[in-house]
C-alpha positions as CSV (number, residue, x, y, z in Angstrom):
1,M,14.2,-12.7,-44.2
2,T,16.0,-10.4,-41.7
3,R,19.1,-8.8,-43.0
4,K,22.3,-9.7,-41.1
5,L,23.7,-6.9,-39.0
6,T,27.2,-5.5,-39.4
7,L,29.6,-5.9,-36.5
8,K,29.2,-2.3,-35.6
9,Q,25.4,-2.5,-35.7
10,Q,25.4,-5.6,-33.5
11,K,27.8,-4.0,-31.1
12,F,25.5,-1.0,-30.9
13,A,22.5,-3.2,-30.2
14,D,24.3,-5.2,-27.5
15,I,25.5,-2.1,-25.7
16,Y,22.1,-0.4,-26.0
17,I,20.5,-3.5,-24.4
18,E,22.9,-3.0,-21.4
19,C,22.7,0.7,-21.0
20,G,19.4,1.8,-22.7
21,N,21.2,4.9,-24.1
22,A,21.3,5.1,-27.9
23,T,23.9,7.9,-28.0
24,K,26.2,6.1,-25.6
25,A,25.7,2.8,-27.4
26,A,26.6,4.5,-30.7
27,T,29.7,6.1,-29.3
28,Y,31.0,2.8,-27.7
29,A,30.2,0.9,-30.9
30,G,32.6,3.1,-32.9
31,Y,30.4,5.7,-34.4
32,S,31.6,9.4,-34.5
33,K,30.9,11.3,-31.3
34,K,29.6,14.2,-33.4
35,T,26.9,12.0,-35.1
36,A,26.4,9.5,-32.3
37,R,23.1,11.0,-31.2
38,V,21.6,11.0,-34.7
39,I,23.0,7.6,-35.6
40,G,21.8,6.1,-32.4
41,Q,18.2,7.2,-33.0
42,E,18.4,6.1,-36.7
43,N,19.6,2.6,-35.7
44,L,16.7,2.1,-33.3
45,L,14.3,2.7,-36.2
46,K,16.0,0.2,-38.5
47,P,13.8,-3.0,-38.6
48,A,16.8,-5.4,-38.5
49,I,18.4,-3.7,-35.5
50,K,15.0,-3.4,-33.8
51,E,14.2,-7.0,-34.3
52,Y,17.6,-8.1,-33.0
53,I,17.2,-6.0,-29.9
54,D,13.7,-7.4,-29.2
55,T,14.8,-10.9,-29.7
56,R,17.8,-10.6,-27.4
57,I,15.7,-9.0,-24.7
58,K,13.3,-11.9,-24.8
59,E,16.1,-14.4,-24.7
60,L,17.7,-12.7,-21.7
61,A,14.4,-12.5,-20.0
62,S,13.9,-16.2,-20.5
63,E,17.4,-17.0,-19.2
64,R,17.5,-14.7,-16.2
65,V,13.9,-14.4,-15.0
66,A,12.3,-17.3,-13.2
67,S,9.3,-18.8,-14.6
68,Q,6.1,-19.4,-12.6
69,Q,6.9,-23.1,-12.5
70,E,10.4,-22.4,-11.0
71,V,8.9,-20.1,-8.4
72,L,6.3,-22.6,-7.3
73,E,8.9,-25.4,-7.1
74,F,11.2,-23.2,-5.1
75,L,8.5,-22.3,-2.6
76,T,7.6,-26.0,-2.4
77,R,11.2,-26.9,-1.5
78,I,11.2,-24.2,1.2
79,M,7.9,-25.5,2.6
80,R,9.3,-29.0,2.8
81,R,12.6,-27.6,4.3
82,Q,14.6,-29.1,1.5
83,E,16.5,-25.8,0.8
84,L,19.7,-25.1,2.7
85,E,20.8,-21.7,3.7
86,Q,24.1,-20.5,5.0
87,V,24.2,-18.8,8.4
88,V,27.1,-17.4,10.4
89,V,27.5,-19.0,13.9
90,T,30.0,-18.3,16.6
91,L,31.7,-21.4,17.9
92,R,33.8,-21.8,20.9
93,K,36.9,-23.8,19.9
94,A,39.7,-25.1,22.0
95,R,43.4,-24.9,21.0
96,T,46.7,-25.3,22.8
97,I,49.5,-22.8,23.2
98,P,53.0,-23.7,24.3
99,M,53.9,-22.4,27.8
100,T,57.1,-22.4,29.8
101,N,57.1,-22.6,33.6
102,S,59.6,-21.1,36.0
103,D,61.8,-24.2,35.9
104,G,62.2,-23.8,32.1
105,D,59.9,-26.8,31.3
106,T,57.5,-26.4,28.4
107,Y,53.9,-27.6,28.4
108,D,50.7,-27.0,26.4
109,K,48.0,-24.9,27.8
110,L,44.4,-25.4,26.7
111,V,42.6,-22.2,25.8
112,Y,39.2,-21.4,24.3
113,E,38.4,-18.7,21.7
114,D,35.3,-17.6,19.8
115,V,35.5,-18.3,16.1
116,D,32.9,-17.3,13.4
117,D,32.0,-20.1,11.1
118,V,29.6,-20.5,8.2
119,V,27.3,-23.6,8.3
120,D,24.6,-24.9,6.2
121,T,21.2,-25.3,7.9
122,K,17.7,-26.2,6.8
123,T,15.1,-23.4,6.3
124,K,13.4,-22.3,9.5
125,N,9.9,-23.4,10.4
126,S,8.7,-19.8,10.1
127,D,10.0,-19.6,6.5
128,S,8.4,-22.9,5.8
129,M,5.0,-21.7,7.1
130,K,5.3,-18.5,5.0
131,A,6.0,-20.5,1.8
132,A,3.0,-22.8,2.5
133,D,0.8,-19.7,3.0
134,I,2.0,-18.2,-0.3
135,L,1.4,-21.5,-2.1
136,T,-2.1,-21.9,-0.8
137,R,-3.0,-18.3,-1.8
138,V,-1.5,-18.5,-5.2
139,L,-2.9,-22.0,-6.1
140,G,-6.2,-21.3,-4.4
141,I,-6.0,-24.7,-2.6
142,S,-7.1,-23.1,0.7
143,K,-10.7,-22.8,-0.5
144,G,-12.9,-25.6,0.7
145,L,-10.4,-27.0,3.1
146,N,-12.7,-26.2,6.0
147,P,-16.3,-25.7,4.9
148,E,-17.5,-24.8,8.4
149,L,-14.8,-22.2,8.8
150,E,-15.7,-20.8,5.3
151,S,-19.4,-20.7,6.2
152,A,-18.6,-18.9,9.5
153,K,-16.5,-16.3,7.7
154,T,-19.4,-15.8,5.2
155,R,-21.9,-15.3,8.0
156,K,-19.6,-12.9,9.8
157,I,-19.1,-10.8,6.7
158,K,-22.9,-10.8,6.0
159,A,-23.7,-9.8,9.6
160,E,-21.1,-7.0,9.6
161,A,-22.6,-5.7,6.3
162,E,-26.1,-5.7,7.8
163,V,-24.9,-3.8,10.9
164,A,-23.2,-1.3,8.8
165,E,-26.3,-0.8,6.6
166,G,-28.4,-0.4,9.8
167,M,-26.1,2.2,11.1
168,V,-26.3,4.1,7.8
169,K,-30.1,4.0,7.9
170,D,-30.2,5.2,11.5
171,R,-27.8,8.0,10.6
172,K,-30.0,9.1,7.7
173,R,-33.2,9.1,10.0
174,L,-31.4,11.2,12.6
175,L,-30.2,13.7,10.0
176,A,-33.8,13.9,8.5
177,A,-35.2,14.5,12.0
178,Q,-32.7,17.2,12.6
179,V,-33.5,18.9,9.3
180,D,-37.2,18.8,10.0
181,K,-36.7,20.3,13.4
182,A,-34.5,23.0,12.1
183,T,-37.0,23.8,9.3
184,A,-39.9,24.1,11.8
185,E,-37.9,26.4,14.1
186,A,-37.0,28.5,11.1
187,T,-40.6,28.7,10.0
188,K,-41.8,29.7,13.5
189,A,-39.1,32.3,13.8
190,K,-40.1,33.9,10.4
191,K,-43.8,34.1,11.5
192,D,-42.8,35.8,14.7
193,V,-40.8,38.3,12.8
194,D,-43.6,39.0,10.4
195,G,-46.0,39.7,13.3
196,S,-48.5,36.9,12.5
197,N,-48.3,35.6,16.1
198,V,-48.0,39.0,17.9
199,P,-51.3,39.8,19.8
200,L,-53.2,42.9,18.4
201,P,-53.7,46.0,20.7
202,T,-57.2,46.6,22.2
203,F,-58.9,49.9,21.0
204,V,-61.3,51.9,23.4
205,D,-64.2,54.0,22.1
206,D,-64.9,57.6,23.3
207,V,-61.4,58.4,24.3
208,P,-61.3,61.9,26.0
209,E,-60.0,64.5,23.6
210,N,-58.8,67.1,26.2
211,D,-57.9,67.6,29.8
212,E,-61.3,69.3,30.7
213,E,-63.3,66.2,29.7
214,I,-60.9,64.1,31.8
215,R,-61.4,66.5,34.8
216,G,-65.2,66.5,34.3
217,D,-65.3,62.8,34.3
218,A,-63.2,62.8,37.5
219,D,-65.7,65.3,39.2
220,G,-68.7,63.3,38.2
221,N,-67.2,60.3,39.8
222,D,-66.4,62.1,43.0
223,S,-70.1,63.1,43.4
C-alpha cells in the first residue's frame, strides 16, 4: 500500500506537475532554499511521491485531453453543421437624435451608424467539407466508395511506374554506350601513342657513301 504523503510532499508534487522544476517546487513547498535542489531531486526518487505525480498526470491528461471518440464526434458535428461559431459582423443601425430648428422647435432626426456585433452562425460549408475529408481519411471509409475510380488510380500509378522504369533503363543503356565509346577512343589513342599504327619507313639498298659516287652516277646518267 502506498504511504500517504505529508502536506509538504503533496504540495511539492503538485507544484512540480505545474512547473516541471524540482528545485522551484521544493522552494515553493516550504523547503529551505539552501537544500531545495537536493531535496527536490530526492523527492522525485521517492516511490510514494513518484507514484502520486504519475497518477495525477494521468488524471489531468484524461480530464484535459480529448479522447479519440470526442474528436470524431466533434468533427461529425462540424460536418453536419451542428456546431455554432461566433463571428463579428458590422451592422448598420438607425437611431434618432434630438434636433432644434431655427424657430426653436425640437424634432428627432434619424441617423445611421455602423455597429460591430457578435452573432452565432453555423459552420461554413468549407469547414464542413474539411471535416468530412478528415473523417473519411481517419476512418478509412473512402476506400471502395468508387471502384472504377480506385481502379483508374491503380492503373495510373502502375503506368507511371512502368514509364519511370523504362526511363531508367534507357538512361543506363545510354551511359553504357557512352562508356564503351570512351573506352574505344582511349584504346585507339594509346595504340597511336605506342606507335603500333604508325607506318614504318622504307629502307633503300646501295645508298651512296660519298659525294664522288653520287657525281659518278650523275655523269653516267648524262651519257
